[in-house]
N, C-alpha and C positions, 0 to 999 in steps of 0.2 A: 895321617892315616896311611896305613900300609896298602900297598897295591896288591890286588888279587890276581893270580895267574890261574885261570881256569882252562883246563884242557880236557876235552872229552873225545874219545877215551884217552886216558892218560897213557903215557908212553910205555909203561910197564905192563899194560894189559894186552893179553893175547886174545882178542875177540874177533879178529877178521874171519876166522873159520866159522864161528857161530853166526856172525852177520851174514856171511855168504850162504850158509845152510838155510837160515830162516828166509832169505830172499828167494832161494830156489824152491823151497816148500810153498811159499806164498804164490809164486808164479805157477807151479804145478796145480795148486788148488784153483786158481783163477782159470786155467785152461780146462780143468775138469768141469767146473761150473758152466763155462761157456759151451762146452760140448753137450751137457745135459740140457741147457736152455735151447740150443738149436734143435736137438732131437725132439724135445717137447713141442716146440713150435711147428716142426714138421708133422707131428701127430695131430696137433690141433688143426692145421691146414687140411690134412687128409680127411678128418672127420667132418669138418665144415663143408668141404666139397661134396662129400658123400651125402650128408643131410640135404644139401641144396639139390643134388641130383634126385634124391628120393622124393622131395617135395615137388619138384618139377614133374616127375613121373605121375604123382598122385593128381596133380592138376590136369594132366593130359588124359587120364582115364576118366570115363564118365562115371559119376557116382551112382551107386545103387540106391534105390529107394527101399527103405525097410517096410515090412508089412504094417498095415495100419493098426492091427491089434498089438503088435510089439511096440509100435510108436506110442500108443496110448498108455501102455504099461510103463514105458520108460518115462514119459512125460508126467505121469502120476507120481512115480517115484521121485522124480526131480522136484515136483511141487511139494511133496512131503518133506524132502530134505531142505528145500528153501524155507518152508514154514518152521522147521526145527531150528535152522540157522537164524532166522529172524527172532525167534523166542530167545535164543542164547544171546544174540546181540542186544536185545531189549533188556535182558538181565544185566549184561555187562555195562550198558550205557546208563543204567539207573544211577543217579547221584547218591551213592551209598553214604558218603560223608555227611551230606546235609540231613539225610534221614536219621543216621545215628546221632548226630549232634542234637537234633530236635528231641529225640527220645531221651538222651542223657540230660538235656536241659530241663525236661519236664519232671524227671525223677528227682527225688530228694533223698536225704539220708535215712529216712524212715521207710523207703521203698527199695527193695533189692530186685533187680531185673535178672531173670533166670533164662529167658529164651526170647528170641526174635524170629518170627517166621514170615518173611515177606512173600506175597503172592503177586508177581509182576503182572500177570494176565488180568487180575481183578483190581489191581492197585490197592490192595489191602495189606495190612500188617497185623499179625497176632503177637501180642506181647504177654509173656507169662512171667510171673514174679511173686514176690512175697512182701507183704506190707506189715508194719508194726501194729496198726489198728485200722478200723474202718474209715476214720476221718482222713488218715494219710492216703489210703487207697482212693477215696473220692477226690482228694486234692490232686492226686496224680492224674486221674481221668480228666478232671477239669483243666489241668495244665496241658495235657495232650490236646484237648479241644481248642485251647487258646493258641497253640502253635500254628503258624501260617501254613505249614506243610500238611498238617492233618485236618481232617474234618470227619464228622460222624464218629467220634470216639465213644465206644460203648463198653460197659462192663458186661462180659458174656457170662461169667460165673465166678464164684468165690467160695472158699471153704475155710472155716476156722479150724486150725489145728488144736484140737482139745487135748492131745497127748503132750503138748509142749506147755510148760508153765507160763510162758510169756504170751501164749495164744496168738501167734502170728496168723495172718490171713493169706492163703495162697489164692492167686487170682489169674484170670485170663481176660485181656482187653483186646478189642479189635478197633482198628481205625483205618480210614481210607486216606491215601495221600493224594494231594492235588497234583494234577498233571504238569502244571506250569511252575515247578519250583526249581 
């Protein structure tokens, strides 16, 4: 086997000027970054001390008491905002996946679901759809009632589409969901 002679850089290469230039550029970049870092840290220190000084001054000044009528208005506004936030959190925390899975499991190929309208405050859901015939619709309502998540599933109304030759049934069903699912 032949012996390899590896030399990097090889003797004919004129790269010392390029190497030195790149080293100088790297050092200049490093110095610039360090300068920006130190100036940024000085600004952060300045603002931190200023905020601390302002907070200290606020603690030393005796707080003013707002008028009671203004305080009632503000507290009422805050209560309304808290109530709205609680409603939104209730809607977000609703286990949507379990709800949709139960509705999909109850539906069959003869029933097409067109709308779902949950009402979080009343714990009810309105389901609109179209069924192939009346027996498929009644089977769907019974399947909803058998689901553990739902109770009191009722057919609110239905209408047979006479203008369609297959005569599908458009329906609206309501059901209450159980709180502990």
